[in-house]
C-alpha positions in Angstrom: 64.6 46.4 79.8 65.5 45.0 83.2 69.2 45.3 82.4 68.7 48.9 81.5 66.9 49.6 84.8 69.8 48.0 86.7 72.3 50.1 84.7 70.4 53.3 85.7 70.3 52.3 89.4 74.1 51.5 89.2 74.9 54.8 87.8 72.8 56.6 90.4 74.6 54.7 93.2 78.0 55.5 91.6 77.2 59.2 91.3 76.0 59.3 94.9 79.2 57.7 96.2 81.3 60.0 94.0 79.6 63.1 95.4 79.9 61.7 98.9 83.7 61.1 98.5 84.5 64.4 96.8 86.3 66.7 99.2 84.4 69.9 100.0 86.0 73.3 99.9 86.7 74.8 103.4 86.9 78.5 104.1 90.4 79.3 105.5 91.7 82.4 107.2 95.2 83.0 108.3 96.7 86.2 109.8 100.0 87.2 111.4 102.9 89.5 111.3 105.8 89.5 108.8 108.2 91.8 107.0 107.5 94.5 109.6 103.8 94.6 109.0 100.7 92.3 109.2 99.1 89.9 106.7 95.6 88.5 106.2 94.9 85.7 103.8 91.4 84.4 102.9 91.1 81.3 100.7 89.2 78.1 100.1 90.8 74.7 100.0 90.1 71.0 100.0 93.2 70.3 102.1 93.9 70.5 105.7 97.4 71.9 105.9 99.7 73.7 108.3 99.3 76.8 106.2 101.2 79.1 108.6 104.3 76.9 108.1 104.1 77.3 104.3 103.7 81.1 104.6 106.4 81.5 107.1 108.9 79.6 104.8 108.2 82.2 102.1 108.7 85.1 104.5 112.0 83.6 105.7 113.4 83.2 102.2 112.4 86.8 101.3 114.0 88.2 104.4 117.2 86.2 103.9 117.4 87.5 100.4 116.2 91.1 100.4 115.6 92.5 103.9 117.8 95.6 104.6 116.9 95.2 108.3 118.7 91.9 108.7 122.5 92.4 108.8 123.2 89.0 107.3 120.7 89.1 104.4 122.1 88.9 100.9 121.2 92.5 100.2 122.8 93.7 103.4 126.0 91.9 102.5 126.0 93.5 99.1 125.4 96.9 100.5 128.4 96.4 102.8 130.6 95.7 99.8 130.6 91.9 99.6 131.1 91.1 95.9 130.9 87.3 96.3 127.2 87.0 97.2 125.4 84.7 94.8 121.8 86.0 94.8 118.9 83.5 94.7 116.1 83.3 92.1 113.8 85.6 94.1 116.5 88.3 94.2 117.1 87.9 90.5 113.4 88.2 89.7 113.0 91.3 91.7 116.2 92.9 90.3 115.2 92.2 86.7 111.6 93.5 87.2 113.0 96.6 88.9 115.2 97.2 85.9 112.1 97.0 83.6 110.1 99.4 85.7 113.1 101.7 86.2 113.2 102.0 82.4 109.4 102.4 82.0 109.2 105.2 84.5 112.2 107.1 83.1 114.2 106.4 86.3 111.6 107.7 88.8 111.3 104.2 90.3 114.9 103.8 91.6 115.8 101.2 94.2 119.1 103.1 94.9 117.7 106.1 96.7 117.9 104.6 100.2 120.8 106.7 101.4 118.8 109.8 100.5 115.7 108.5 102.2 117.7 108.0 105.4 119.5 111.3 105.2 116.3 113.3 104.8 114.6 111.3 107.6 111.5 110.4 105.7 108.7 109.3 108.1 109.7 112.0 110.6 107.5 115.0 111.3 110.1 117.3 109.8 112.6 116.5 107.0 116.3 117.1 107.5 117.8 119.9 105.5 120.8 118.8 103.4 123.6 121.1 102.3 124.6 121.2 98.7 127.8 119.3 99.6 125.8 116.6 101.3 123.4 116.4 98.4 126.1 116.1 95.8 127.8 113.3 97.7 124.6 111.3 98.1 123.4 111.9 94.5 126.6 110.4 93.2 125.6 107.1 94.8 122.2 107.1 93.1 121.5 105.4 89.8 120.0 101.9 89.3 121.2 102.0 85.7 124.8 101.4 87.0 123.9 98.2 88.8 124.3 94.9 87.0 123.5 91.3 87.6 126.5 89.2 86.3 126.3 85.7 84.7 127.6 84.4 88.1 124.5 85.9 89.8 126.6 88.5 91.6 125.6 92.2 91.9 128.0 94.6 90.4 127.5 98.1 91.7 129.3 101.4 90.7 130.6 102.5 94.2 131.3 100.6 97.4 128.9 102.9 99.3 126.1 102.6 96.8 123.0 101.3 98.5 120.4 99.0 97.1 117.0 98.3 98.6 113.8 96.7 97.3 111.4 98.1 100.0 109.2 99.6 97.3 108.7 96.3 95.4 109.6 93.4 97.8 106.3 93.5 99.7 104.3 93.2 96.5 106.6 90.5 95.3 106.0 88.6 98.6 102.3 88.8 98.0 102.9 87.2 94.6 104.9 84.4 96.1 102.2 83.7 98.6 99.7 83.5 95.7 101.9 81.2 93.8 102.2 78.9 96.8 98.4 78.8 97.3 97.9 77.9 93.6 100.5 75.2 93.9 98.3 73.7 96.6 95.3 73.7 94.3 93.7 76.9 95.7 91.7 78.7 93.1 89.9 81.3 95.2 91.9 83.6 97.5 92.6 87.1 98.6 96.1 87.8 99.9 96.9 91.0 101.8 100.2 92.0 103.2 100.7 95.5 104.6 97.8 96.8 102.4 99.1 95.2 99.2 96.6 92.7 97.7 96.2 90.0 95.1 93.1 88.1 94.4 92.0 85.1 92.3 88.5 83.7 91.8 85.7 84.8 94.0 84.6 85.0 97.7 82.8 81.7 97.7 81.1 82.5 101.1 79.3 85.4 99.5 79.4 84.0 95.9 80.7 87.4 94.8 83.9 88.9 93.5 86.4 90.0 96.1 85.8 93.6 97.1 88.4 95.9 98.6 88.4 99.5 99.7 90.7 102.5 99.0 91.5 104.9 101.8 90.6 108.6 101.7 93.9 110.4 102.2 92.2 113.6 103.3 91.5 112.6 106.9 93.6 115.0 108.9 93.0 113.2 112.2 94.6 110.0 110.9 91.4 108.0 110.9 90.6 105.6 108.1 87.7 106.3 105.7 87.0 104.4 102.5 86.8 106.7 99.5 86.1 104.0 96.9 85.4 100.2 96.6 86.5 98.0 93.7 86.2 94.4 92.6 89.5 92.7 92.5 89.2 90.1 89.8 92.4 88.0 89.2 94.5 91.1 89.7 96.8 92.7 92.2 96.4 96.1 93.9 99.0 98.3 95.7 98.8 101.8 97.1 101.6 104.1 97.8 101.5 107.4 99.6 102.9 109.1 102.7 99.7 111.2 102.7 99.3 110.8 106.5 102.4 113.0 106.7 101.3 115.7 104.3 102.4 119.2 104.7 100.5 122.5 104.3 101.9 125.4 102.4 102.0 128.3 104.8 101.1 130.8 102.1 98.6 129.0 99.9 97.3 126.5 102.4 97.6 123.7 99.8 98.4 120.2 101.0 101.3 118.3 99.5 103.7 115.5 100.3 107.4 115.3 99.9 109.0 112.6 97.7 112.5 112.2 96.5 113.4 113.0 92.9 116.1 110.4 92.1 117.4 112.5 89.2 118.2 115.5 91.4 118.3 113.9 94.9 116.0 116.7 96.2 112.9 116.1 98.3 110.3 117.8 96.1 106.7 118.5 96.5 104.3 116.1 94.9 100.7 116.9 94.1 99.8 113.2 94.3 98.6 112.2 97.8 98.2 108.6 96.9 98.6 106.2 94.0 96.7 103.0 93.8 97.7 100.7 90.9 96.1 97.6 89.4 98.4 95.1 87.7 98.8 91.5 86.9 101.3 91.0 89.7 101.5 92.8 93.0 105.2 93.5 92.5 104.4 95.5 89.4 101.6 97.3 91.2 103.8 98.1 94.2 106.7 99.5 92.2 104.6 101.6 89.8 102.7 103.1 92.7 106.0 104.3 94.2 107.1 105.6 90.8 104.0 107.6 90.2 104.3 109.3 93.6 107.7 110.5 92.6 106.7 111.5 89.1 103.6 113.6 89.9 100.4 113.7 88.0 101.3 114.7 84.4 104.3 112.5 84.0 102.3 109.6 85.5 99.5 110.0 83.0 102.0 109.9 80.1 103.6 106.7 81.4 100.2 105.1 81.9 99.3 105.7 78.2 102.2 103.3 77.3 101.3 100.5 79.9 98.7 98.1 78.6 98.5 96.0 81.8 98.7 98.7 84.4 95.8 100.9 85.6 95.8 103.6 88.2 93.7 105.6 90.6 95.5 108.8 91.6 94.4 111.2 94.3 95.9 114.6 93.9 95.5 118.2 95.0 94.8 121.1 92.8 93.9 124.6 93.9 93.6 123.4 97.5 91.0 120.8 96.6 91.2 117.0 96.2 90.8 115.5 92.8 90.9 112.0 91.3 92.3 110.7 88.1 91.5 107.2 87.0 92.4 105.2 84.0 89.2 103.8 82.2 89.8 100.2 83.1 90.4 101.0 86.8 87.2 103.0 86.7 85.3 99.9 85.4 86.4 98.0 88.5 84.8 100.5 90.9 81.6 99.4 92.5 79.0 100.5 95.0 79.2 99.1 98.5 
């Protein structure tokens, strides 16, 4: 009996010491600027790390590989006609995923429309008007189907002036790489945000609740931000596309719309979708599909969504000069009250 008592006391002491020695999770928050935008990362870790250094190394590799703003990046060299660039794993992953989404969206997500974007002057108050001759010349350079990744990891493009850019997927992909890095460091609860694109895992341990994020109302004419909906982000990624802050007004009907490039015709066409928010397993997928839906318009987007098991959407669109919302059932299930 005494031996049993000593055993119980010993176990109690061992458990006490084990609990005392177990590292506790610390709330971490890192913010900064990267890829021409800002980032904010909330997470919980047992480690005390130089997290900024780890994040910066990811931004550096992404920039070196895929930034069209850096003249010596791999993608810039390819766009200048260099055929000997051996692209890295990140580039290959983004290229192959872009091919998949290009096919799933019937070519409406196309990473080769950059020359058209620049020629029209997207982001400016007024779009440039292109002549038929200009349009024909630029459209001949568009078509991701004609780009290939060789066995030597070189990019083969159809014309020396063809232009490739991953601006509509690289930001989401970078969010994924940040998430992978955190998980490699044992982090199981995090919310990563880069330029409005998000990926979450686990919960907000401080509140003991799921991560909650807001969707902007695109109908604020003064440019202020107002939340139109809140959703729980559970082990998923979210991306939103929309140049709705630059919407136009039809002088006759008064209806609001945005311009987006149709990669099939090269024309800047009206889109009734003001913004597209997409839930997916990865932020790269969410980012790319959101861009594709903006170009496709409502009806085509709805048809594509019917064939995508892992992708959900929240589409804000205009009809008869009023704002309406289309959501897929599972996206709707993620919406919550504040």
